[in-house]
C-alpha positions, 0 to 999 in steps of 0.5 A: 071394466077389466080386472086382473088378479095379481099373486106376486111371488108364487107366479110371475106377477109383479106389483111393481110392474102393475102399480107402475102401469097404474100410475102411468095412465095417460093424461093423469089428473090424480094419483092416490097411494095409501099404504100401511108401511112406507120406506125410502127404498120402496118409494124409490121404485116409483119415484121416477114416475111420480116426480113429474106428476107429484103435484097431482099425487096424494100419499097416505102412510101409516106411522107408529107401526115400527116399519114406516121410516123417516127416510121414506116419508121425507122422500115423498115430501122432497119429491113434491107429493102431498104427503100425509102421516096417518097415526091412529094413536094406538099400537093396537089399531093399525092404518092398513089399506093398500090402495094405488090409483091412477086416474084420468078423465078417460080411465082409472087404474086401481090396484087394491090388495096387500102390497105396501110401498116397500121393497117386500110389498112391491117385489119380494113378498108373497102379495095378492091384489086385484087390479081394475081398469075402469072406464070413466065414461061408464057411470057405475065404473066412474061412481066406484072411483068417485066413492073411493076418492070421496072416502079417502078425502073425507078421512083426511077432513074428518081426522085432522089430528090423526091424518096430518100433512107432512111438508118439512124436514123438521116435522119428520125429525120430530116424528122420528124423535117421538118414536113414531117413525123408524130410521131406515139406516139402522138394521132392526135388532131381533125381538122374537116373541116366541121361544123353542127348545127343539130346533128339529121341529123347524126344518122349513127351508127358505121359500124360493119365490119369483122376484126381480133382483134389485140393487140399492144404495145404502140408506143415509141416516136422517138429519135429526137435528133434535136428539131424544131426551136422555133416559132416566138414570137407573136405580141401584137394582136396575143393572141386575134386573136388566141382566136377568130379563135379558138372559132369561127372556127375549132380548131388549132390542133397543139395547142391541147394536148390529156389529156384523152381517154375513154373506149367504151361509155355506156348509162350511160355516154351518158345519154341514157335511158334504159327505160321510167322510167330511170332517166337521171343524166345529167352528166358523171363522168370522170373515168380512161378510157384508161388512166390506170395510172392516179389517177382519184380522183385528175387528172381531178381537179388538172391537167386537169382542174386546171386552171379553176376558182373553187368555193365551192357550197354555199348551205348548206350541199354541201360546199364540192362540187367545181363548175366551168365552161369551154368552150368545142368545141364538135366534133362528127364523125369529124363534128364540132358542135361549142363551148358550156359552160359546168359545172363541179363539183368536190367532194373535200371530202377525207373521203367519201366512193367513195373517199376511194374506189378510184372512180372518184370525178369529173363530167361533166354536159352535159347541152345544149350538151345533145341532141348532145350526148344522141343518140344511134349511139354514143354507144361503140365509144370513147371520147377524151378530149384535152386541148389547150396549148395556151388558158386555159379554152378552151377544145375539146371533140371529139367522134368517 
């Protein structure tokens, strides 16, 4: 038996490479994959190897965990793998084993550790596992493999209400509508369960890890076919209660809609001086960012912030500038710093050089938020802007 310790992210080790090797064992007779979290993009990193041996492959993935996606489960089914959704029936009990087994009559290759079938698990996160290559001709090594397979098979047999084979799109749709799977095409809104009033206590920069640069196409929405039931109608007191909860506590993530995503944040956007003589503008222009298909000249004023109360500047020679204010909850590295009122300016001119060059015309003034964002640990991170469908005028800015 040979063994190897894998420490992804810190070293050059890659779970993607090691797992691909494990399930590529020659003359494979069975592949078993068991994970807590499964996504389409994660499965796609192994799908080319699994497709020719799908009839020999069993995949078990936990659901009801807020991560396993409908697209991921459906990708396994469409590949032809025998696919099981494991539902413990409780948010407090998580199906968590991460097992990758490729077996032939001669040998078995096994990866046991922390890596889920996601892009993070296979490539981007810090993950640790032990890889074992067992000789099936050696009795105690073959017994270890048989013990693993036997316990997985027994779980499938002993918990038919919780380990359910998924074979159709309709089953996936029902699990999605039931809230037991996520929709991978939807960027999850932030819902931090921690708050702070002192940004200076968290100056940890983003950890630079060893990982491959991977490119992915956009994930398509799942074909639901069935729509969830409409929520109960609010009572007369519900709107005021909802506003109070949203402003004073954590955001209600199910009300939030992603309306913009930045590219890697720069010193200019964050108002971090490059030198002692560098003047801060105190603001940030809303450019296209990762939303390449928007018209940045109009999108923010006429779509994202359309419902705000905009007033033209009454200063001479500045009448073309429209001014407004909005409330923004600031979430940085999954910490909630509260709600701040921030000013916005839109240049309404259509004959200016900036407009003719298709530049952005709308800017956000950082104001009291500047001390929270003008710090170098946020460089190269991404900013997300959300609006609340049920509370116009309240937005969420997340930086992570």
